[in-house]
C-alpha positions in Angstrom: -16.9 -35.4 23.6 -18.8 -33.6 20.8 -17.7 -31.5 18.2 -18.4 -28.0 19.2 -17.0 -24.6 19.3 -17.7 -24.0 23.0 -15.9 -24.9 26.3 -19.2 -26.5 27.8 -22.2 -28.0 26.9 -25.3 -27.8 29.3 -28.3 -29.8 29.2 -31.1 -30.5 31.5 -33.9 -32.9 32.2 -36.5 -33.0 35.0 -34.2 -34.5 37.4 -30.7 -32.7 37.2 -28.6 -31.0 34.3 -25.8 -32.5 32.5 -22.5 -30.7 32.1 -20.0 -31.6 29.3 -16.6 -29.6 29.7 -15.4 -29.7 25.9 -11.7 -28.8 26.3 -9.0 -29.6 28.6 -8.9 -26.3 29.9 -12.6 -26.6 30.9 -12.3 -30.0 32.4 -9.3 -28.8 34.5 -11.5 -25.9 35.7 -14.6 -27.9 36.1 -12.5 -30.4 38.5 -11.0 -27.5 40.5 -14.5 -25.9 40.9 -16.1 -29.0 42.0 -13.2 -29.9 44.2 -13.3 -33.3 42.2 -16.7 -34.1 44.1 -19.1 -34.9 41.4 -19.4 -38.3 39.9 -18.7 -38.4 36.1 -20.7 -40.5 33.4 -18.1 -40.8 31.0 -17.1 -37.4 29.9 -20.4 -35.8 31.6 -21.1 -34.7 35.0 -24.5 -34.6 36.6 -25.2 -31.3 38.6 -28.2 -30.8 40.7 -30.6 -27.8 39.6 -29.7 -25.8 42.8 -26.1 -25.6 41.7 -26.2 -24.9 38.0 -26.8 -21.7 38.0 -23.7 -20.5 40.2 -21.6 -23.1 38.0 -22.6 -21.1 34.7 -21.7 -18.0 36.4 -18.5 -19.2 37.3 -17.6 -20.3 34.0 -18.9 -16.9 32.3 -16.9 -15.1 34.8 -13.7 -17.2 33.8 -14.3 -16.5 30.1 -15.6 -19.7 28.9 -18.3 -20.2 26.4 -21.4 -22.4 27.3 -24.2 -23.9 24.8 -27.5 -25.4 25.8 -30.1 -26.6 23.4 -28.2 -25.2 20.5 -27.9 -21.7 21.7 -25.3 -19.7 23.4 -25.5 -18.9 27.0 -24.9 -15.6 27.9 -25.6 -12.7 31.0 -28.0 -10.0 30.3 -27.8 -6.5 31.1 -29.6 -7.4 34.4 -27.3 -10.2 35.3 -29.6 -13.2 34.5 -28.6 -16.1 32.5 -30.3 -16.3 28.9 -30.0 -18.2 25.6 -29.5 -16.5 22.5 
């Protein structure tokens, strides 16, 4: 687990996104949201690109904070996910 002030850290590569739940509450929510069906790699989970948008929206809807590439992920006034 990294030393971050966020609930989730998200990174991407050409094949998939990796999600790190950084807090106990985030880990519990993530397991419930994914119904325990995602395989973890230590403390991270691989998520296909087609699911990451819904996952991040769900995180934000539940009041979690997300970081990606050293920036904060938020929802714009148009409802799009953006990095600030």
